[in-house]
N, C-alpha and C positions, 0 to 999 in steps of 0.2 A: 149306301143309304141316301146320299145326296141325289144321285141319279134317279132312284126310285121315288124320292120325295118330289122331285121335279115332274116326273112322269105322272105321279098321283095328282098333282095340281092340274096338269094338262087334261087328265081324264075327267076331273070334276068340271072343268070348263067346257069340255065337249059334251058332258051330260047336260049341263045347263043349256047348251046350244041345241040339244036334242039330236046330236049326230051319233051318239052311241047309247047302248042300253045301260041300265044301272049295274048289271052284273059285271061290266068291265071295271067300274069303280070299286066294287066289292073285291074283285080279284086284285086290284091294285092295292087296296087296303091290306089284304092278307100278305101280299108280297112285301109291302113296306114294313109291316109288323114283324115278319120273320127276319128281315134284314136288320131291323133295329135290335132284335133280340141277339142276333149274332154280333152286332156291334157292342152291345153291353157286355157280352161274354168276353169279347176281345179286350175291352177296356179293363175288365176285372182281372183278366189274365196278366195284362201289362202291369197293373198295380201290384199284384202279388209277386211278379217277377222283380219289380223295382224294390219291394220290401226285402225279398231274399238277397238281392244284390247288395243292398245297403248293409245287411247283416254280415255278408261275407267279407266286404271290404272295410267294415268297421265304421260306417257312417252313422250319425245319430238318427234314430228312428222317430222319437216322440214328436208328434205334431207335424211330421213331414212326410206322412205316408202318401199324400196325394201330390206332392211336389215332384215335378219331372227331374230326373237325374241329368246332369250336364254331360251327356254322352256325345262324343264326337266320332266322326268316321261314317263309312257306309258299309252296308252288307254286300260284299262283292264275292264273286266266285274265283277262288284261287285253287287251281287244280293241283292235287298231290299225286305223284306217280311213284308208286312203290309196289313191286311185285310181292306176291304172297310168300315166295321163298325168302326174299330179302327181309320181309317183315318178321318171319319166324326166326331167321338167323339173328336179327337184332334183339328180339325178345329173349332168346336163349342166352344171349351175352349180357344183356342189360337189366333184366328184371331182377330186383333186389332179393326177391324170395328165392330164386334159383341160385343166385350168387351166395346167399347165406347157407343154403343147404350144401352147396359144393364145398364151402369152407369147412363145414362141420364134417363132411365125409373125409376131407384131407386131414383134418385134425385127428379123427378117429384112426385113420391109417397110420399116422405118425405115432399115436399112442400104442398101437400094436407093436410097432418096431421097438419102441422104448421098453415095453414090458417084456418082450422076448429077449432083450439084452440081459435080463436077469439070469437067464440060463447059461450065459457065457462066462468064462473065467474073467476075473478082474485082475489086471496087471497094473501095478503102480511102481513108480520110481521113487526111491527114498535116498536121502543123503544127509550127512551131518558133518559138522566141523567141530574139532575139539582142540584145546590147548592146555598144557600142563606145565607148571613152573614152580620153583620154590625159591623165593627171594632170600630166605635165611641161610640155606645151605650153599646156594650158588647165586649170589647176588648179581654177578656180572654175566651169568650164563643165559643163553636164549631159552625161552620156554619151548617145550615140545608141543608141536601143533601139527594137525593134518586133517585131511578130508577122508570121509568114508562114503562110498556110493554103492547102491545095490538095487535090486528089483524085488518086488513082493507080489505074489500071486495068490488069489483066493477063489474058491469055487463053492457056491451054495449047493449042497447035495439035497437038502430037503427043507422046504419052507412052509410045509403044511398046505400045499396046493394054492397058496395065496396068489402066486404069480400066474398060475394057470387060470384062476378065477378072474384076475384083472385082464388077462388077454381075451377071455371070453366076453367080458363086459365091453371091451374096446371093439371087438368084432361085431357085437350086437349093435353098438352105436353106429358103426360104419354101415351095417346092413340097413338099419333104420333110416339113415341119411340117404342111402341109395334109393330105397323105396319112396322116400319123400320127394326125391328129385324126379322120379318117374311120374308120380302122381301130380306134382306141381307143373311139370312140363306138359302133361296132358291138359291140365286146366288152362295153362297159358296159351297153348296151341289153339284150344277151342275159342278162347277170348279173342285171339288175334284173327282167326278165321272169320268169326262173326263180325268183328269191326271192319275187316277188309272187305267182306261181302257187302256190308251196309254202305261203305264208301263208294264201291263200284255201282251199287244200285242207285244211290243218290246222284252220282255223276250222270248215269244214263237218263234219269228222270229230268235233270236239268237240261240236257241236250234236247229231250223231247219237248219240254215246256218252252224252250227258246223258239223252236219251230212254231209252237202254238201261239206265242206272243207275236211273232212275225206275221202269222196268218190273221190274227185278230186285228193287227194294225192295218194290214192290207184290206181286210174286210171293211173296217171303219172308213177308210179312204174311199172305197167304192160306194159305200152307202151315202157318204157326204156328196159325192159327185152326182149320184142319182137324185138326191134331195134337191140339189141346186138346179138340176135339169127338170124338176117337177115330177119325177117318176117315183119318189120315195116319200116317206112321212117322218115326222119328228120322232115317232115311236121307233122307227128303224135306227135312227141315229142314237137314241138313248140306249137301245138294245146293243148296238155296236160298242158304245162306250162301256156298258156294263160287262160285256164279254171281254173287252180288252183289260178292264180293271181286274176282273176275276183271274184272267190269265197271268197278269203281272203279280197278283197276290200269290197264286200257286207257285210261280217261279221264285218269289222271295222265300216262301216256305221251304221249297226244295233246296235253295242255297243255305238256308238256316240248318236244315237237316244234314246237309253235306258238311257244314262247318262242325256240327256236333259229332258226326261220324269221324271226321279227321281228328278231332280232339280225343275221341275214344280210342282210335287206332294208335295215336302217339302215346297214350297212357298204356295201351296193351304192349307196345314194343319197348316201352321204357326209355324213350329218347325223342328228341324233337325231330320232326320231319320238315325239311325245307320245301315250300311249295315251288312248283315250276313256273 
C-alpha cells in the first residue's frame, strides 16, 4: 500500500505537469483502493487472531483487543523429514484412540479365558490342625494333636447356561473392539496421509517461492541499474519493489502453511517430530 500510495502521488504530479493522461491517475486510484482494502482485511484478520490467541493462553481480553501481543521470534522454515511409512507406524503406536481399543480387545480376550475356566474342575487343598487333652483325667499328659491335609475337587455340571452367556458377551466385546480398531485405523491412516501430503506440498511451494523471491530481487537490481543509467523510470522501480514485496509475502504465507501442516502431522502421528 505504501508503494502504491507513493506511485499515486507521482501520477498526480505527472498529470499536473501534463505528461500523462487522467486515466493513469484513475487506474492508480483503483489499484490503491484495492490494496487498501486488502490491508484492512489483513489487519482485521490479525486482530481476530490475537483475540483467539489471548483466549487460548488465558490473557485478559477486556479493553485490550487492539493491543499487540508481545510475541517474539521469527517465522522461519524448519524442514521436517518423515516418510509416510514412518508416519503411519508412529500413528498406529501412539494414537490414544487405537491404544484404548487395543486394551479393550485384550481385556475382552482375558474375560473369555476367565469365563471358560468355569467349565473346568476346581481343585483345592484343605488342611486342619486339632488338639485334644483332658487336664482333669491326665493333668500331666500331653494333649493329642495332629495335622490333617487333603484335596477337594468340584465340577459344575449345569449352571443354567449362565457361563455360556458370559462367554458370548465377552466374545462380542472382543469382536466389537477389533472392528473399532479397523475403523479407527482407517480414519487415522487417512488423517496421516492428508497431513503428510499437505506438508510435502507446502515444502515444494516454499522452494518454488524462494526462486521467485531471488528472481524478484535480481529484477529489482537490474531496474535500479537501468534507472541510474537513464534508461528506466520511477514506475519501473516501484513496480519492482511491489513485485518483490508480493513475492516475500507469498513466501511467508507458504512458510506459515508449512508450519501448520507440520503441527497437523504431529497431531496425526500422536508424537513430536524433530525438525532437521
